[in-house]
C-alpha positions as CSV (number, residue, x, y, z in Angstrom):
1,M,124.0,103.3,46.7
2,F,123.6,99.6,47.3
3,I,125.2,98.0,50.2
4,N,125.6,94.3,50.0
5,I,125.0,92.7,53.4
6,P,126.8,89.3,53.9
7,K,124.2,86.5,54.1
8,W,125.6,85.1,57.3
9,T,124.5,88.4,59.2
10,R,120.9,87.9,58.2
11,L,118.8,86.0,60.8
12,P,116.5,84.4,58.2
13,Y,119.5,83.0,56.3
14,Y,120.0,80.4,59.1
15,F,116.3,79.2,58.9
16,K,116.4,78.7,55.1
17,L,118.1,75.3,55.3
18,S,117.6,74.6,51.6
19,Q,120.3,77.3,50.9
20,H,123.0,75.4,52.5
21,S,125.0,72.3,51.9
22,P,124.0,69.2,53.8
23,A,127.0,69.8,56.3
24,K,126.0,73.5,56.9
25,S,122.5,72.5,57.2
26,Y,123.3,70.1,59.9
27,L,125.4,72.6,61.8
28,N,122.7,75.2,61.5
29,K,120.1,72.8,62.9
30,R,122.4,72.2,66.0
31,Y,122.9,75.9,66.4
32,I,119.1,76.5,66.4
33,I,118.4,73.5,68.9
34,I,121.2,75.0,71.2
35,I,119.8,78.5,71.0
36,L,116.2,77.4,71.7
37,S,117.3,75.1,74.5
38,V,119.1,77.9,76.1
39,L,116.1,80.2,75.9
40,L,113.8,77.4,77.3
41,I,116.1,77.0,80.2
42,F,116.3,80.7,80.9
43,F,112.5,80.9,80.7
44,F,111.7,78.2,83.0
45,A,114.4,79.4,85.5
46,T,112.9,82.8,85.5
47,C,109.4,81.5,86.0
48,Y,110.2,79.0,88.8
49,Y,113.3,80.5,90.7
50,D,112.2,82.4,93.8
51,W,114.0,85.7,93.3
52,D,112.2,86.9,96.5
53,D,113.6,84.0,98.7
54,P,115.0,85.8,101.7
55,E,118.0,83.4,101.6
56,T,119.2,85.3,98.3
57,W,119.1,88.6,100.1
58,A,122.8,89.6,100.9
59,F,123.0,91.6,103.9
60,N,124.1,91.3,107.7
61,R,121.3,90.0,109.9
62,R,120.5,90.1,113.7
63,Y,118.0,87.7,114.5
64,L,115.2,88.4,117.1
65,R,114.3,85.8,119.7
66,T,110.7,85.1,120.8
67,D,111.3,86.4,124.4
68,M,112.2,89.8,122.8
69,L,108.6,90.0,121.6
70,L,106.7,88.9,124.6
71,K,107.1,92.1,126.7
72,D,104.5,94.5,127.7
73,D,103.8,97.5,125.6
74,S,105.8,99.8,127.5
75,S,109.1,98.0,127.2
76,R,108.8,95.6,124.3
77,K,110.1,98.1,121.7
78,K,113.4,98.5,123.5
79,V,115.8,95.9,121.7
80,E,119.4,96.1,122.7
81,G,121.3,97.8,119.8
82,L,118.2,99.3,118.2
83,E,118.4,103.2,118.7
84,C,115.3,104.3,117.0
85,S,115.8,108.1,117.9
86,R,119.1,108.2,115.9
87,Y,117.6,106.5,112.9
88,L,114.5,108.7,112.9
89,L,116.8,111.8,112.0
90,G,117.7,110.0,108.7
91,N,121.4,110.6,109.1
92,E,123.2,108.3,106.5
93,T,126.3,107.6,108.8
94,D,123.9,106.2,111.4
95,L,122.0,104.1,108.8
96,H,125.2,102.9,107.5
97,E,126.2,101.7,110.9
98,Y,122.8,100.1,111.4
99,R,123.3,98.1,108.0
100,N,126.9,97.0,109.0
101,L,125.8,95.8,112.4
102,G,123.0,93.9,110.6
103,R,119.3,94.5,110.1
104,F,117.1,93.1,112.7
105,V,115.2,90.0,111.2
106,L,112.1,88.1,112.3
107,D,112.0,84.6,111.1
108,I,110.5,82.5,113.7
109,K,108.9,79.1,112.7
110,D,105.0,78.5,113.3
111,S,106.1,75.6,115.4
112,E,107.8,77.8,117.8
113,I,104.9,80.2,118.4
114,K,104.1,80.9,122.1
115,N,100.6,82.4,122.5
116,S,99.0,81.7,125.8
117,C,96.2,84.1,126.8
118,S,98.6,85.6,129.5
119,D,101.3,86.3,126.9
120,I,98.7,88.2,124.7
121,N,97.2,90.0,127.6
122,R,100.6,91.1,128.8
123,I,101.4,92.4,125.4
124,L,98.3,94.4,125.1
125,G,99.0,95.9,128.5
126,N,97.9,99.4,129.0
127,K,96.1,99.4,125.5
128,R,93.0,97.9,127.3
129,R,92.8,101.0,129.4
130,N,93.2,103.7,126.5
131,S,91.1,106.9,126.5
132,R,87.8,106.5,124.5
133,L,88.0,107.2,120.7
134,T,85.5,109.5,119.4
135,N,85.4,107.6,116.2
136,P,86.2,103.9,116.7
137,Y,86.9,101.7,113.4
138,A,87.1,98.3,112.2
139,V,90.0,96.3,110.7
140,S,89.8,93.4,108.4
141,R,93.2,91.8,107.5
142,V,93.9,89.1,105.1
143,V,96.7,87.1,106.5
144,Y,98.8,84.0,105.7
145,E,102.1,83.9,107.8
146,N,104.2,85.4,110.5
147,Y,102.1,85.5,113.7
148,Y,104.4,87.6,115.7
149,W,104.4,90.4,113.1
150,L,100.5,90.4,113.1
151,L,100.4,90.4,116.9
152,D,102.8,93.5,116.8
153,Q,100.5,95.4,114.3
154,L,97.5,94.4,116.6
155,E,99.1,95.8,119.6
156,Q,100.0,99.1,117.6
157,N,96.6,99.9,116.9
158,Y,94.6,98.0,119.5
159,S,91.7,99.6,121.3
160,P,88.8,97.9,123.1
161,Q,86.5,100.2,121.3
162,N,87.7,99.0,117.7
163,I,87.0,95.7,116.2
164,Y,89.3,93.3,114.5
165,C,88.9,90.3,112.1
166,F,91.6,88.0,110.4
167,S,90.8,86.0,107.3
168,V,93.4,83.2,107.2
169,D,94.7,81.7,103.9
170,S,93.5,77.9,103.5
171,K,97.1,77.1,102.6
172,S,98.6,78.4,106.0
173,S,100.0,76.0,108.4
174,A,97.8,74.5,111.1
175,D,100.2,76.1,113.8
176,F,99.7,79.6,112.3
177,Y,96.0,79.2,111.9
178,G,95.7,77.9,115.5
179,A,97.8,81.0,116.8
180,V,95.4,83.3,115.1
181,K,92.3,81.5,116.5
182,Q,93.9,81.9,119.9
183,L,93.6,85.7,119.5
184,E,90.0,85.3,119.0
185,K,89.7,83.2,122.0
186,C,91.7,85.5,124.2
187,I,90.4,89.1,123.1
188,P,86.7,89.6,123.0
189,N,86.8,92.2,120.1
190,V,89.0,89.9,117.7
191,F,87.3,87.6,115.3
192,V,88.5,85.1,112.7
193,S,86.6,84.5,109.6
194,S,85.1,80.9,109.6
195,I,85.4,80.6,105.8
196,R,88.8,80.2,104.5
197,Y,89.9,81.0,101.0
198,S,93.0,80.2,99.0
199,Y,94.8,83.5,98.4
200,D,97.7,84.2,95.9
201,S,99.9,87.0,94.8
202,N,97.4,87.7,91.8
203,G,94.8,88.8,94.4
204,H,92.5,85.9,93.9
205,Y,89.6,85.6,96.5
206,I,91.1,88.4,98.7
207,N,87.9,90.3,98.5
208,F,85.8,87.4,99.5
209,G,87.9,87.0,102.8
210,H,87.6,90.7,103.4
211,W,83.9,90.9,102.8
212,D,83.2,87.9,105.0
213,C,85.2,89.6,107.9
214,T,83.4,92.9,107.4
215,R,80.0,91.2,107.4
216,T,80.9,89.5,110.6
217,M,82.0,92.8,112.3
218,L,78.8,94.3,111.2
219,R,76.9,91.7,113.1
220,F,79.0,91.8,116.2
221,S,79.6,95.5,116.7
222,S,77.3,98.6,116.2
223,N,80.0,101.1,117.3
224,W,82.5,101.3,114.5
225,K,82.3,104.2,111.9
226,Y,84.7,103.0,109.2
227,V,86.4,99.8,108.1
228,L,90.0,99.5,107.1
229,W,91.0,96.6,104.7
230,L,94.5,95.6,105.1
231,Q,96.9,92.8,103.8
232,N,99.3,90.6,105.5
233,Y,102.4,93.1,105.4
234,D,100.7,96.4,105.7
235,V,102.4,98.5,108.6
236,F,100.6,101.1,110.8
237,L,101.8,104.8,110.4
238,K,99.1,106.4,112.6
239,T,98.1,106.2,116.2
240,N,94.5,105.3,117.0
241,E,93.6,108.8,117.9
242,E,95.0,110.1,114.6
243,I,93.0,107.6,112.7
244,S,89.9,108.6,114.6
245,Q,90.4,112.3,113.5
246,I,90.8,111.3,109.9
247,I,87.4,109.7,110.0
248,R,86.0,113.0,111.3
249,F,87.7,114.7,108.2
250,L,86.4,112.1,105.8
251,N,83.0,112.8,106.9
252,G,81.3,109.8,105.3
253,S,83.4,109.7,102.1
254,Q,85.5,106.9,101.2
255,S,89.3,106.6,100.7
256,V,89.5,104.5,97.6
257,G,92.0,105.5,94.9
258,Y,91.0,105.4,91.3
259,K,92.3,105.0,87.8
260,Q,90.9,103.3,84.7
261,A,91.7,99.5,84.8
262,H,94.1,97.9,82.2
263,L,92.2,95.6,79.8
264,K,94.2,92.7,80.8
265,R,92.8,93.0,84.3
266,Y,89.3,92.0,83.3
267,N,87.1,90.6,80.5
268,F,86.4,93.6,78.6
269,L,83.9,91.8,76.2
270,K,81.7,91.0,79.2
271,G,78.5,93.2,79.7
272,W,79.4,95.1,82.8
273,T,76.0,96.4,83.7
274,A,74.1,96.2,87.1
275,R,71.4,94.4,85.5
276,S,73.3,91.6,83.7
277,L,75.4,91.1,86.9
278,K,72.2,90.9,89.0
279,L,73.9,93.3,91.2
280,W,70.8,94.6,93.0
281,K,68.8,92.4,95.3
282,N,65.5,94.2,94.7
283,E,65.3,96.6,91.7
284,S,62.0,97.9,92.9
285,S,63.6,99.6,95.9
286,I,66.2,101.6,93.8
287,S,66.0,104.3,91.0
288,Q,65.8,103.5,87.2
289,R,69.3,105.1,87.0
290,Q,70.7,102.7,89.6
291,A,68.9,99.6,87.8
292,N,70.4,100.6,84.5
293,A,74.0,101.4,85.6
294,V,76.8,100.7,83.5
295,L,80.0,99.9,85.7
296,K,83.2,101.8,84.7
297,I,85.8,99.2,85.5
298,S,88.6,100.8,87.6
299,Q,91.5,99.8,89.8
300,M,93.4,100.9,92.7
301,Y,94.9,99.3,95.9
302,N,93.0,96.6,97.8
303,E,93.7,98.7,101.0
304,V,90.5,100.8,101.4
305,F,89.0,103.0,104.2
306,L,85.2,102.7,103.9
307,S,82.3,104.3,105.8
308,R,79.9,102.1,107.8
309,Q,77.1,103.8,106.0
310,L,78.5,102.4,102.7
311,I,79.0,99.0,104.0
312,E,75.5,98.8,105.3
313,Y,73.9,100.0,102.2
314,V,75.8,97.5,100.0
315,N,75.1,94.7,102.3
316,S,71.4,95.3,102.4
317,N,70.9,96.1,98.8
318,M,73.5,94.6,96.5
319,N,74.6,91.1,95.6
320,L,78.4,92.0,96.1
321,M,79.4,88.4,95.6
322,N,78.2,88.4,92.0
323,L,80.6,91.2,91.1
324,M,83.4,89.6,93.0
325,E,82.8,86.4,91.2
326,A,82.8,88.2,87.8
327,F,86.3,89.5,88.5
328,E,87.6,86.2,89.6
329,Q,89.3,84.8,86.5
330,P,92.3,82.4,87.0
331,L,94.7,84.2,84.6
332,R,94.0,87.7,85.6
333,F,96.4,89.8,87.7
334,A,95.5,91.8,90.7
335,T,91.8,90.9,90.6
336,D,91.5,92.2,94.2
337,E,92.1,95.9,93.1
338,L,89.0,96.3,90.9
339,L,86.1,95.9,93.3
340,W,85.8,99.2,95.3
341,A,87.5,101.4,92.6
342,T,84.9,100.1,90.1
343,L,81.8,100.6,92.4
344,L,82.8,104.1,93.4
345,A,83.8,105.1,90.0
346,S,80.4,104.3,88.7
347,P,78.1,107.4,89.5
348,D,74.8,105.8,88.4
349,L,75.0,103.3,91.3
350,E,74.4,106.4,93.6
351,L,76.3,104.9,96.5
352,P,76.7,106.6,100.0
353,G,79.8,108.9,100.2
354,Q,80.4,108.6,96.5
355,V,81.9,111.6,94.9
356,E,79.7,113.1,92.1
357,G,81.3,112.4,88.8
358,G,82.5,109.1,89.9
359,C,86.2,109.6,90.6
360,R,88.6,111.6,92.7
361,R,92.1,113.1,92.7
362,Q,94.9,110.4,93.2
363,D,96.3,112.7,96.1
364,T,93.1,112.2,98.2
365,Y,93.8,108.4,98.6
366,I,95.2,108.3,102.1
367,T,94.9,104.6,102.9
368,R,98.2,103.1,101.6
369,Y,101.7,104.3,100.8
370,N,104.2,102.5,98.6
371,E,106.9,102.9,96.1
372,W,106.7,101.2,92.7
373,E,110.6,101.0,91.8
374,D,113.1,98.5,90.9
375,Y,115.9,97.8,93.6
376,V,118.4,100.3,92.0
377,K,116.0,103.2,92.9
378,C,114.9,101.9,96.4
379,K,116.7,103.5,99.4
380,S,117.0,100.1,100.9
381,A,118.4,98.7,97.7
382,Y,115.9,95.9,97.7
383,S,112.5,95.4,96.0
384,R,109.8,92.7,95.7
385,H,107.3,92.3,93.0
386,G,108.2,95.6,91.6
387,T,107.8,97.6,94.9
388,C,110.4,98.7,97.3
389,L,111.0,96.8,100.4
390,F,111.0,99.2,103.3
391,G,113.9,99.2,105.7
392,M,115.2,101.5,108.3
393,E,116.2,104.0,105.6
394,Y,112.4,104.8,105.5
395,L,111.6,105.7,109.2
396,K,112.2,109.5,108.7
397,L,109.9,109.5,105.8
398,F,107.3,107.2,107.5
399,S,107.2,109.7,110.4
400,D,106.0,112.4,108.0
401,L,103.6,110.6,105.8
402,H,99.8,111.3,105.7
403,Q,98.8,107.8,104.7
404,I,97.5,105.4,107.4
405,V,99.6,102.3,106.3
406,A,102.6,101.4,104.2
407,N,103.4,98.4,102.0
408,K,105.9,96.5,101.7
409,I,107.4,95.5,104.9
410,M,109.0,92.1,105.2
411,P,110.0,90.9,108.7
412,R,112.7,88.7,107.2
413,F,114.1,91.7,105.7
414,D,114.2,94.5,108.2
415,Y,112.1,94.1,111.3
416,G,114.0,97.1,112.9
417,I,111.9,99.7,111.1
418,V,108.7,97.8,112.4
419,L,110.0,98.2,116.1
420,C,111.0,101.7,115.7
421,M,107.7,102.6,114.0
422,G,105.9,101.0,116.9
423,E,108.0,102.9,119.2
424,L,107.1,106.2,117.5
425,I,103.3,105.3,117.6
426,H,103.6,104.5,121.3
427,N,105.4,107.7,122.1
428,R,103.0,109.7,120.0
429,T,100.0,107.8,121.8
430,Y,101.2,108.6,125.3
431,G,102.6,112.2,124.6
432,I,106.2,111.2,124.8
433,A,106.9,112.5,121.2
434,D,105.3,115.1,119.1
435,S,102.3,114.0,117.1
436,S,102.3,113.5,113.2
437,P,102.4,116.4,110.9
438,S,99.4,118.7,110.9
439,M,96.0,117.2,110.5
440,N,95.1,120.0,108.3
441,I,96.2,118.0,105.3
442,Y,93.1,115.9,105.6
443,S,90.8,119.0,105.5
444,G,88.5,119.0,102.3
445,I,89.6,115.3,101.6
446,S,86.0,114.5,101.0
447,Q,85.8,116.9,98.1
448,G,87.9,114.6,95.8
449,Y,87.3,115.3,92.0
450,C,88.6,114.1,88.6
């Protein structure tokens, strides 16, 4: 049975102007222009409007003052109105009350930073007299804003046996850069990379900053066993002693997640071989298998936990900058997530601590926790760049996780959970609260497989 569909319901009808009278053609042209104009306006509004601007977040706020953050480590977490022990239970009534009173927000301008050496030393307090760690480690953090947040995280996992390095975005303010440099001046085991790169949300040049920091820490300390690569807004979930124990369980293997990279992440037409990339410094010192290695381009998070043995081997034998440069393409997204996943997923490279077969189970990745959801499915009801923003609603979950850090925390969204997580880590460090869940979850983690 043939059904005659009116011409006016067919989209192509409006574009065949020759079928219409001059008057109708004129109207149709106007409609098309109006429709296209609306679409263009919507497109540019979507591209250039900052949907992540904190000023657009609709919730009650309680602003933190600078003096609240410049207390010694035994009392600085005790902010009036912040009852962490209640929120740790995850009771929805308590969380509802917290939101109604207002989330604690940290939004201090760079020009208001107070960071004399006496302030910094007072904050670190007893951390300089911590018991010795069996397995000290290094921390490389790429940063661009929010000095007090970074100081808080440094205090949470500070140990005189560890070593720390910051790589500061070249676009950061002079006040922020000066404040981070002051940490280097006041604390002997804190360094700031002398080379500054321009970072962006697509991950460009982040690996360069990390690698420069990592090599700096190699030169200045022979004690650390592993290095942790972190981004600006990663929050610590574990105590120093717990991280030291995790290193023992890793036993020289690497915590680098793995999955096959999307074709849009890299130039798949390029020849990704060790030889074409000139990846090896001296082919006469390696096996034929290594020299002829074909890289399996893979991706995972930029946050990794790598053994010193691997770092020393790569630094001595490989031109890592060549591979990083090959991944640096202006229009590519998340270029920082390709480096270590690719190296460790390519078994022919025969790297230290590499799982035979070139890949491992996803559940053996213990470095970073995050939730890829839109705001509707997030406990906090807010998300950024497709990941949930963590607020006080996640405190109970954080206390039970086996990952070392979590992402994404935004101090201008909810700093209360940062203070409460800091209190929990402090209490676990000094035996005031029970420690994290059994460390047995990490046993056998070095035997990851596909």
